[in-house]
N, C-alpha and C positions, 0 to 999 in steps of 0.2 A: 377471457381471464387467463387461460392457459398460456396464451401468447405473451401476455404481460409477465408471467412468471419466467418464461423461457428467455425473454429479452433481458430481464433483470439478472438472471444467472449468467448469461453470456457476457453482459457488461462487467459483472464482478470478476469473472474469469479473465477477461481481456485486460482489465486494470491490474490485476495481480500478475499476469504474464508481463505486462509492460513494466511493472515495478521491479521484477526480477531482472529483466533485461537492462533497465536503467542502472541498477546497482552494479550489475556485471560490467557494463560499459564504463562506469566510473572507476571500478577497480582496475580494469585493463588500462585505462588512461593513466591512473596513478602508477601502475607498474612500468609503463612506458616512460613517463616523465620523471618519476622518482620524487616529485615535489609533494608538499603537504596537501592532503585532500580537504581543502577549505571550500571549494566551490561545489555547488549542487545540493546543498542542504534544502534550499527552497523547493527545488524540483522534487526531492524525496518527500518532503512534508506535504506538498500539494498532491502528489500521487497517493500518499497515505490518507489524506482527507477524502479523496475521491473513492477510496475503497481498497487500497492496496497496502494497508499498514501491516497486516499479518504477514504478507509475503515479504515485505521489506525486512521485518524483524527476524523472520526465520532465515532469510537469505544472508543477513548480516552474520549470523552464527555459522551457517554452512560455509560461506566464503571466508570467514574470519577477517572481515573487513569492516572498518569504522566502529569497532567495539569499544574504543576509548572515547568516542564522541558522546558526551553526557547528554546533550540535547536530543540526539536520536534515540539513545537508550532509555530515556524517560518518556518521550512523546509517542514513540511507536506503540508501546503497549496500551497507553491511554487512548490513543486514537483507534487502535484495534478493538478495544472494548466498545467504544462508541459505534464503530462500524458494525460489529456483531449485533449490538442492541438495536440499531436502526434496521438491519436486515431482518431480525426476528420480528420487530414491530411491523415491518412492511408485510411480511408473510402472514402474520396472524390477522392483520386487519384486511387482508385481501387487496391491498393497495387502494383502499377506499379513501385514504387521506389525500391521494393525488387527484381524485375526481372532484371537480368544482360543482 
């Protein structure tokens, strides 16, 4: 059971780290090209659904990047709350809902 907890924590940390790197790479690409940041919303939303919503939302404010994108500013907190709810549910139940 302890191994399952460790794997879940490492997964969440890895997804959040990837989310920060993804947002940083998009910001650097935007700085290099100078064009509008219209690409990459799908990647960010998918990463948020997989567990990196809080990291994306916090990174947006730290980097001051994509703050005027209404889609991301609304969906990231909502998905973040769902991520936290699912994580709390998983830890409280001892991951028993995964066992068939």
